[in-house]
N, C-alpha and C positions, 0 to 999 in steps of 0.2 A: 647288321650291327648288333653286338652284344653289350648289354649294360650290366655292370657289376654293382652289386649292392654292398655297401660297407658293412662289415661284420661288427656286431656289438661286442664289447669286452666282456659283458656279463654273460652272454650265451656261450662264449668260448671257454670260460673258466668254470670248471665243474665245482670248485670249492666255494664259489660265490653263489649264495642261494637267494639273495635279495637284490632288488634293483638299485637301492641306494646304499648298500653296504652296511646297514645297521647290524645285521646278524653276524657278519664276520668281525665287526668291531666288538660286539659283546663277547665273542669267543676269546679275543685277545686280552680282554680286561679281567677275565676270571681265572687268574693264575693262583690266587691265594688258596682256594680250596684244594688244588692239587699239591701245593706246598704244605698245607696242613696235613694232608694224608701222608705225604712222604716223611715229614718230621715225626708224625705219630708212629709210623711204622718203624722208623729208626729208633725212636725212644723205646719201643717194645723190644727191638732186636738188641739194643745195648743196655738192657736192664742190669746186667751183671757189672757194668762199670757204673758205680754207685751215683756219682754226680751227673754224668753225661745223660743217662736215660731220664733222670728227673728233669733236667733243664730242657732237653728236647721235647719232653711231654708238655711242659709249660708253654714253650714257644709254639708247639702245634695247637694247643688249645687257644692261645691268643690269636694265632693266624686264622683259625676256624671261626672264632668269634668276630674278628674284624671282617672276615669274608661275608658272614651272614648279615652284617650291618650295611654292606654296600648295595645300592639299588640294582646294579647289573646282576648281582648274584641272587638277590631276593626275587627278581622277576623270572629267573631261570630255575626251574625245579630241580634239574639234574645238578646244577652247580651248588644249590643250597643243600642238597642231600650229600654231596661230596664234602662240603664244609662241615656238616653235622658228623659225618664219618670221621673227619679229621679231629674234631673235638672229642669224640668217643675214643679214638685211637690215642690221643694225647692223654686223656684221663686214665686209660688202661696202662699206658707207659708210666705215668706218675705212680699209679697204684702198685704195679709190679716192681718198679725200682725201689719204692719205699719198703715194700715187703722184703725185697732182697737185702736191703740195708739193715732192716730190723731183725732179720732171721738169726744172724750170729749173736745178737744181744739176747734174744729169746732163748737161744740154746744154752746160755750160761745160767739162766734162772733155774 
């Protein structure tokens, strides 16, 4: 007579690393740092469209600042570094798009 042992859901799923699911829950809650990086990158890429690059940079910096204030991101070092990178990319987008907007005015001086 053979006895089968029921398999645990946690051992069958390679994505789940903890027994109670807290780690996967933290991964799902930290989307703001990734959004901040994406918006910062878009603001740098669209600097030549004067208003768009500036607005995307501001939104990226705000998303990064909001992400760093969340406890799930503050506890995770990688997520907090991504949020900081999003703030830096947003600030770079603001700076570059402001410089691109002021360049034609400076050329007339």
